[in-house]
N, C-alpha and C positions, 0 to 999 in steps of 0.2 A: 114422956114417952122419948125423949130427943138419945138418953141410954140405951135405946133397942134399936137405934141406927144411926151409925156413926161411919162419917166418912173415913176413908183410910187415903191419905198422904205418900204420895210416891217420889224419890229426887230427880233432877233431870240429872241423867250420866251418862259420860262416854267412857266405857269399859276397854280399857287399852287390851286387846287379846293377840297374840303370835300363834300362829296353827306351825307346830312341829310335823304332822304327818298326816298324812289321807290316805288311807288302806281298804282294799275291798276284805270284805269280808266273806269267804267259800265257806258253803259246807261243808261238814270233815263225810260224808259220804256223798256217792253220786248221785246224781240230780240231770233231769233230763239236759240234753245243750242240743240235742239236734231245733235249727231253724224252725224244724215242720213242727215241733212239739207244742199243746200251745195248752192254757186252761180258760176253760169259759166263764165269764160274766156275766151277773146278772143284770138287767135293766135295773136291780135299784142299785149295783154297785158300780152303775153307768150313768147316773143321774146327774143334771149337770150340777148340783152341789155339791154333789162327792167329788167331781174332777179335782181335789185339792189335796193339797199334804196338810196335813193335823199338827202343828210347832207345839210342843212340849216343854217343858224346863222342868228339873230335879234338882236341889239342892242340897248336898249332904256335906254336913259337919266333918273337923277332924279328928272329933274325941271318937266316932265311929270306927276307924280307919285301925286297924292295926299296924299298917306300916307308911311309908312312902305310896305319892298316886299312882306309880310304876307298877304295883302288883294287882291296884284295882281297876287299874285297863288292860289289864294283862284277863284277871279274873271275867270282864266282863264281855273281852273277844273271845273267850271262852267259851265261852257260855252262850254268846249268840252263835258259833260255830257247832255247838252240839243243837240250840233248839233250830238251826235255820233245815235239819235232817227233818224233823217231822211237820216244819212251817218252810217249807223248799217255795212255797210259791212267791214268797218275800225277796226270793233270789235271782226274781226274773222281773222282765221290762215288761211294760206297756204299751201297745202298736192297736192302731188302727185298722180295722177292716174294713169291710162293704157297709153300706152307709153310716159309718163314722163310731160304726160299733167297738167300741175295745176290748182287747183282749190279752191275756198273757203269754207271754213266749219266752222261752229258754235258749241262750246260747250260751259260748264258754267266756272265762272270764267277767262272770257280772257279779253277783253275790250284793250284802250290802255295802251297806258306807260307814267304815268307823275312823273320825277326826281327832288327833289328839292336838290339845292345845294347852296353852297357860295366860295365865293374867298375874301380874305385878300388884295385884291391888288386893286383899284381903275380902271375904264375905261380907264380913260388919259394914265395908265401905259402899256397901250396897244401898245402905237404908234398911226399910221395912220389908223384909223378905217375905210376910206371908201376904203381900198385896202384890199382882203381877204389876211388872214396870215394863212397858216397849223399850226401854236402854238396852233392856236386857237380849234382844234381838240379835245381840252378835253372839250369844253362847247358843246359836242354831246355825250350821252350818247351810249358807248357801253357795253354790256355782258363781264362777266369775262371769258377767253376764250374762245369769239367771233369767228366761222369761219367766214375767209376771204367772203363777196357777200353771205353770208348765209340770204334763205328769209322764207325757210321752218317753219313753225311752229314758227313765229316769232312776236313779236306783231308788228301789222301794220301801226300804229304809234306811234311813241315817241318820247317825248318832254321834255326838259333838260331846267327845268329855274334855274339863276345861281345870284346870286346873290351879287354884286361887295362893295369894304367898303365904295365907293360913295355916297352908294341909287341908280345907274343903275343898269340895269340886262340886262343879254342876254335870249333869247330865242332861245336852239338848235333843231333842227327839223331832224328830218328822217321819210322821208314817203317814204312807199314802192310804187317803180315804177310801179308796177303790177296793182296797181289799177287806177292808173291815169297817164297823160301827165302831160306837163307844166301848159295847160290851167285847165287843171282840178285839179292838188294843186292849183293855185290860188285860183278854184271856192270855194273849201274846205277851204282855208287859210281866204278866204274871209269873208266868213258866221262864222266862229267862234269866228272872229275877232269883225263884224258888231254884233255877238250877245255878246257878252261880253260888248259891246259899250251900249247896250240895254237893257242887264239886262233880255231878253229875246227871244227867238230865231228867227231869223231873217234867210230869205230864199231867193236869189235874184240870180237868179232861183233857181227854185225847182230842187232837185236833180235826174236825173233817171239812170237808171241801165244799162238798153237795148243792155247788150253783144252779145245778141243773133241776133242781127245785120250784126256782123261780124263774120258769121258763114261759115265754109268751102261749095262749091263746091261740089257736087257729079252726076257726074265725077271729079276730080278737071279739072281746066284747067292751067294751068302753061303759061303763053304770053311770059315771059321775061326772060331773062338771070341771074337777081336776081345778078350781081356779090359783089351785097356789103355783100352777107354771102359767098361766096365762099371762099375757106379755100387754101390759096395761102402761098403758103412756101415763106419764104424770103431768096429773091434771091440779096439784097441788101445790101450795109451798113448801112441802113437808121437805123434802131435795133440797129447796135450793135456800129452805132454813139453817137445814141441817147444816148445809156448807158455807158457813156464814164464817169467813175463816176457815182454818182448818179444823176439825172437828177433834177433843178432845176425851182421852178416856179418863172418865172415874167409877171409882169402887166404894160401894159402902158393906158393911158388916150391918146386918138384918139379923136381930138377934133372934133362938127360935121364941120369947114372948110375942114379939110384935106381929111373926109369922101366924102363931097360934089368936092373935087379937083377930089379924085379919081375915085369918078364916071364919072365924065367928061371928065377924061382921057380915060376911056372904049367907053364912049357914040361915040367916034371922027369918028366911022364909019359910024355911023347914020342905024345900018343895024337893029341894035335888041332896043329893050328897056330896059337898064339894070337896075336893084334894087342897092343898094345898099351894099345890102349883097353879089348878084354876085361878086362887084369890091373886097370889103373887103375881101371876104372868098379867091380868086383869089391870090390877094396880100398876104396877110397873108401866103395859099399854099406856092408861091414861094419861099415866103422869107424864110420861114421856112428849107425847100428841101432845099435852097441854101445853107444857114447858116451849115447848118447837111454835107453840102459837100458830097452829096449820088452819090453811083457810082453803079454799071455800067450805063452809057449815054444810054443804050435801055431797061434799065428795068424798068414795066409797075406798075406803084404806081397809089394807089385809094384816093380819097379825098370821104367822106362818109358826110353825115346829113343831119336832122329830115328834114322832110317838115307837116307841116300841112294839115291834108286831110279832113279835115269837110265841107270846103268850096267846096272840089270836089264832094262829094257824094251827089245822084239827086236821085238814085234810093234803099230805099227810102234816106229822108237827115236823117238828128239830130236832135234828138230835142234839145233845147235851153241848156237844164240842163245836158245833157251829159257829162261825168267827166271822163271817162276811156281813152286809149291809140286810138287814132285816128291820128295816123302818120307813115309814110311812111319811109323809107330807102332811099334819093337819091345815087346815086352813080356814080361817073364819072372819066376815068382815062387819062394817061397821061405817055407818057415816061419820063424819069427825064433831057432827051436835048429838051424835045417840053417843057418841064416846063422853066428850065434856058438858054434855048435860045432864046424863043421866046416869044413874048409882052406879055403885062396884057391883053390887048385885046382879047388877042388867049384863056388864061385860063379861062377869066371871061365867054366868051361864051361855055365854057365846062360847068361851075357852071348852068349860064343862060338853058342849054338844058334838064342838068338832073333835076335843081327846076323844068323846066315847063314839064319836063317829069311822074311824078308824078300823077297821073289821078287816076278816081276809078277803071279801067280795071287796071293800075296797082298794085291798091290798094288790088282787088280782089287777085291778079295773089299773088301778098305776102303771104296771106291769108292761099291758098290751096300752094303754096312752104312749109313755115311752117309748112301744116298740117304734109305733106310727110315727109321732109325730118328735123324736128327738129333741128335746129343747136343748137348742146350743149353747145358750149366755144365761145367766143369771138376776132373776128379773127383780129390779128395787120399788119398780113404782108403790106408792102409797103404801111402802111397807114396812112392817118389823117385825125381825125374824129374833124369837130366843132357841138358844139351846142349853138345854139342863143338864149340867153334868154333879151334881146332890148326890147321885143314887150310884157314880163310878167307886169302886171301893182303888180309887188313885193312890191314895196315899197305901194301904195295907199290899197294893199289887209292886209297888216299886221300892220293896225292902229289897234288898242286892246281899242283906246282911249286914250294911252298916249302919243298921236303923231305918225308919220313914225317914224321907224327903223333911227337908224344913215347910221346904214349898213343892209341891205340886200342880202344874195346871200350865194353861196357855197364859201368853205373855202382851199380845198386839192384836187389838180391836179397829184400831183407825184407817187400816187398806180396805176396811169392809165396817162401817162406821153403824148402818143399820142391824148390826146384829149384835145383842146381849146376851150374857151368858150368864148361867147360875154355876157358883163353883161351890165345892165342901169347903169350910174354916181344916185349915190347917195347927201344924202348928203346936204350939201348949193347950191350945183351946179346941184339940181338935175332938168331937164329939160332944162338944154343946149345945148342936143342932142349930147352931146358926149357919148362915151360910153369904156369902159374899157374891154380892152383885154389879156385874160389870159391865158398863156402857157408853154410848159416847152423844157427845152434845156440844154445840157450840160454846165459846165460853161465857158467851150475852145470856144462856139457856140455864146454866150450871145454878145459878143460885135460887131460878124458879122451881128446877126438877128436885132441889134436895126440900124444899119446903115443904112439896104436891107429896114428895115421898114418905114423910115425915109425920104427913096428918093429911092429907082432902083425902084420902084413901076410903077415909069412916064414915062421910056424908053422903 
């Protein structure tokens, strides 16, 4: 079974970067520039967990380029200018209104931001490009002295193109989560890439804003407890154990065969039809908690994960081109003892029920809850959050005409070590059905976690 779960390693690096140019990219068409012009953001766009930028990086080899990096940069600029016409909200800025609610406003000389940089090392010097490496963070542009989690008055799309000595390059992206969820980001990225390939604007589908479809109800109707947002003081050793030393990022290749075996193991009772996500999320949660040796055993832990609610919406349904946040945060709870002493199928059932519990009523209740309470801080007490990227067409969406990227995805989880990510495998083995699991642990728990991940889930 060891060949089914393979730990992936990445080197410690200090990538030398020289920035040449920081340039605003304005739309090729007139957009609102009056300071009074604004766009409504829904409460799903304004959840505390989406008031962030999502950083991703994409690597391209030189063999896909017809010439030097300068034409590639120009192609990216021109295509971005064209795409920012229909996707003009990305040219605005965020500001807070009454009660701290965010909205988009427009003013002169805003636009997206594109940074040109180079490095004196080759792509080959970066090690295995199939494994997300926190050292790649220099390929993502941040302003000098930028505040952590700042989204107000920031460009909403920040791109850094870095040329390497071998002729290859990387595209580092920061897109504000308030404007789009993962599927929406793929829609925007795909439009940009297809426009770059065609040399003229390509939209499939045509983008639509439609955030008013998620207006809160009057009077509000909160029908669920929404444990996912509740502040819970850390009464266990989870956070303390996780932060023993500095948490490190660990990555594992999980084969299709292992996922299938795990799914089969939880299906044994035949009571429910579990998905691969149900089984993997349950297995990772249990393994993580066991490896961290969380105490006391009667403390209640939380697992949260996002559920795409598009298919749940019937009254009314969303247009095909909607690219905003249509996510609900599902949450399940379990005592430590139930996780560590119970069986995998029992934990999978908890995940399954939480996932199916996201309905249109749940989404509307979430919107009303945020409107009344507007949580201001992320709550990590006793919590693991799993983010699933395996259903995103990120490699296909990021083909700008130079072929699919060698790697496409996030970089560094260590700033939020209670977040775990399931990634699609790319590169030469793309399409194998394998996933890459990225999770944070203290060094002292890494060996135990690997053992549990490999074998313990079938008991």
